[in-house]
N, C-alpha and C positions, 0 to 999 in steps of 0.2 A: 723530455722529463716525464717520469712515471706519475700515474694518478696518486700513488702513495706519497710521492715526494711533494706534490703540489697540494695535497689534502683534498683533492677533488673526489667525488663519488662516481664510480663507473655506473653505467645504466642499469647494471644488474646487482648492485650492492643491496643487501637487505636494508630496510628503512627502520630506524629506531628513533623514537621521539627524543631520547636523551643524549644523542651523539653530540660531541663537542663542536662539530662543524655546524654553523648556522645554516639550515636549509631554507629553500624557498617554498613555493606551493607545489609540493610533490605528491599530494594525495588528492585525487579527483574522484568524487563519489557522484554517481549518476542514477537518477530514478526516472522510470518511464512506465507507461501502461498502454492503453489503447493507442494505436498509431505509432508506438515507440520503435518498432523494428526498423521501419524505413528511416526514421530519424537517426537511430544508432548507426545504421550502415553509412549514412552520409557523414555523421560526426567522426566516426572511427576512420573512415576512408580519407578524411581530410587532415588528420593529425600526422605530424612527422614521425617516422619510424624510430627515431632516436630520442623521442620525448623523454625528458628526465623526470618522469613521474610514473606513478602507478594508478591505474583506473579500476574502479569497482562499480559494477553495473547490477541494478535490480530492475527486472522487467516482470510485471505482474503476469502470471500464468496460472491456469487451473492446476490443482494438485495432481490431476491424472494426466496432464499433458506431458509430452516428451519434448524437452527444449532442444531446438537445433540452433539456438542463438550463437554458441561458440563457433560452430562450423560456418554459420552465415557471416559472422563478423571476421572470421579468419581469412575469408576470401577478399576482404576489403583493406587489409593492413598487413604490414610486415612485423608488427608487434606480436608478441606471444599471447594468444587468446585461449583461455581454458576455463572450465567450470572450477570454481573455488573448492578447495579441500580443507577441511578443518585442521588447523594447526600448521599449515604451510607458511613459510616466511613470506613477508611482503618484499617484493623486489621491483625496482624501477624497470620500465619498458615492458610491463606485463598488464594484461587486462583480465581481471577476475570477474567471472559471471556467477551470480547467485544461483545455486541449484534449485530445481523445482521443489516446492513444498518444504523449503528450509530458509531460515533467515541468514543473511550474510552480514557479519559484523566484524569490526576491526579491534584489535588489541595492540599492545605495544610491541610492534615488530612482527606480528603474525595475524593470520586470518582465523576467524571463528565462524563455523557453520553449525547452526543449532536448529533443531526442530522444536522450538519453544512455541508458546501461545501465539495465535494470529493477532495481527493489529489491523483494525478496520476491515476485518474479514479476509486479510491477505497473509500469505506466507509463501514466498518472501514478501516483505513489505519494505517500503522506502525508508520510513522513519527510523527503524532500528539501525540501518546502515549509517544514516546521516548522524544520528545521536552518538553512536559509538565512535565514529570517525572524529567528531567534534571533541569528544572526551579524550581520546588517545592522542590526537595530533593538533588540536586547537587551531592556531592561525595558519597552519600549513595546509589546511583543507580548502578545496574548492568544491562547493556543492552545486549540482546542476539538475534542475527540474525540467523535464521534457514533456511531450504530448501525453495526455492521459485524462481520465475522468476523476471526479470528486476532488478532495483536498489532500491526497496523499503527498507526503514530502514537505508540506508547509511547516509543520512543527519542527521537523528535523532541520530544515534549512534555516529557520529562525535560530535554532541552537548553534548551528555552524557560525552564523553571523555574530551571535552573542559571545562566542569564544574567539573572535578575531579572524575567522575564516572569511572566504569570499562567496557571496550568494549570486548565482547565475541562473537565469530562467530563459527558456526559449520564448520568443515573442509569441503571445497567444494568437495573434493574427496569422502567424506562420505555422501554427500547430494544427494537425488534423483534428485533435480533441483538445480544446483550449482550457478546460476546467482546471487541470493541475497547475499549469503555469500561471493562470489568472488568479487562482487562490493564493499562490505564493506572492504574486505582485500586490495583492490586496492586503496581505497580512505581514509581510516581511520587508525590512529595508533592503531591497535588492540592489546589488552593486552593478549588475549588467543585465540588460534585457535585449537579446539580439535574435535575429532569424538564424535558421540552421546554416545558411551559407556563410555567415560570419563567425559561427561558433568555434570551429577548429582553430582558426587563426587567433581568436581571443584567448582560448585555453593555452595555446602554445606561448603567447605573450605573457600570460599570467604566471605560467610555470617559471619563466625567466626572472620574474620580479621577486624581491625579497619579501618574506612573510612579515606581517605586522606583529608587533608585540601583543601577547595575550592580555586581555583585560584582567585587571587584578582580581575582580570578583569571580572570574571564571577559572581560576587556577587550582581550585581544590580538587584533588584526585578522586576519581571514581564517584563523582557526585551523582551521575545518572544511573549508577548501578545500585540496586537496593534503595531506591528513593524512599524517603519518609512519606507515607501516604496519609491523607486527611481522613476524617471520620467517614464511614460509608454513607453514600447518598441512598438512603433506605428506599426511596421511591423508584430507584432505577435498578434493574437487574441485568446481568450480562446475557446478551442474546445467544452466546455460544454455550455457556455452562450453567446459567441460572443463578450464579452467585451475586452477592451485592457488589455494586460498583462504587469505587472510591474516586473522588474528584482530585485531579492534580492540576496545579497552575491556574492561569487565567488568560484572558485575551486569546491571541493566536496559539498560545501554549496550553490552553485548556484541553484536558483529556480526561477520560474516565477509564479506570483500570480495576479489574477484579483481582481476587486473591491469587489466582493461578497465573495471571499475567496477560489475559486478553486486554487489549487497549483500544480505545476508540477516540477519535475526535468527535465533537458534537455532530458534524455532518455524517461521519461514518456510523455513529450510533443510530442516528435517524434512519439511515439506509438499511442497516441491519434489522432495526425494529420493523421497518416496512416489509422486509423479506420474511421475518418471523410471523408477522401478522398475516401476510398473504398465504404462507404455508398452513397456518392454523385455520384460515377460512376455507382453504381447499379441503382440509381434513373434515371440517364441519359440514361442508357441502356434500362430501361423499357419505358421511354418516347420516345426514338428513335424507339423502336419496335412498340409502339402504333401508332406513326406517319406513319411508313411503312404500318401497317395493314390498317389504314384509307385510305391512298393514294392508296393502292392496291384495296380496295373496290370501291373507287371513279373511278379508271381506268376501272374496270369491268363494272361499271354502265354506264360510258361514251361509252364503246364499245358496250353495248347493245342498246344504242341510236344512234349508228353510228356517234358519235362525236369524230372523229379521232384526231383532234387537242387537245381537252381536255384530251382524253385518253393518248396521248403522254406526255402531261404535268405531269399527275399523275404518269405515268410509270417512268419518270425521277426523280420524288420525291421519288419513291420507291427505285430506284437504289442509290440515294444519301443517303437515310436513311440507307440502307443496308451497304454501305461503312462506314458510321459513326459508325454504330453498331458494325461492325467487328473491327474497331479500339478500341472502348471502351472495347469490349469483350476480345481483345488481351491484353489490359492493365490490365484487371481484372484477366484473367486466364493464361496469358502467351502463348507463341507460340513455346515453346521448345527451345528457343534461349536465355534464361536468361531474357526474358521480363516479363511483368506482374507486379502485385503488389509486394512490398518488401516482403522478406521471412517472416518477423515477422508477417505481416498481413495475408499472406496466411496460415501460420501455425496456427494462431488463428482461421481462418475460418473453417479449416478442423479438428479441435480438440475441445474438450469441452472448454467452456469459463471460464477457470480458469486463472484469471488475476493475475499477480504477479510482 
């Protein structure tokens, strides 16, 4: 009997939220950062090639990087793997990869790829994918948070659960970088926490299960698009554009957003502020050292002209600049007594810039 006669969906049917056939969990959204490539290879390689679902993957990468993730994952699976293209239909049996320096989001039946404002300093970011999937597909969504740093994906995973979807995290003890899954565990009612070895079988089983009914309070359409923002938190400014930040939500859903769309969790805002402070201090140190060098040259010139009073004036400027420079350098590099920049900033400065 044909699929049309039985009402079944073929693996490559476009997926629409409003179809008359009651679907199961056929939308799987995955977020990863540092340590994520190895985990994604293992996850994708363990999934059945005829999986009746679509997968969407965000991996944090620098904007200037060239992503080889589609080619890497393509070697591990018979499913179709490709970089997502704006406006293309959502089909089962496919893995859509977020393009570098673009957010990947879902709409009713198609993919959106947009170079909108960064979230927590990332583009692509995990939360826009998770939020848009939760809004468009509600209880049909499975959200998966894998290895990575910081708290990316926590707010989006909470929204997936709030709209009846399933929240899954990699066991932090199994993750190369446990911060992302641990943050989700600490703030989200997680349905499943499993090591990588069990993750493919779990997802295959969940796809076969019927989706839960959407909670009544989560059924309003487009609630997450064009959210109503509270009054600006005038004491906070956006690290990216300098605009006033507006507070959204509370608890694990607390975030700050500026008028043009940059969004931060509290932890993300703190990290971006650390980076902005460090950058400002390096500029200050360079300016101070330039001031000292100029004053030193002027003092030498005054000495050659036997202008003792002028020479003393510039020598005092040199001493003052050197004292200020020492203070700034101590703030940046530390002095062995616990001083210096916060550990998060120092660890980023002396390691590859893998933000997570």
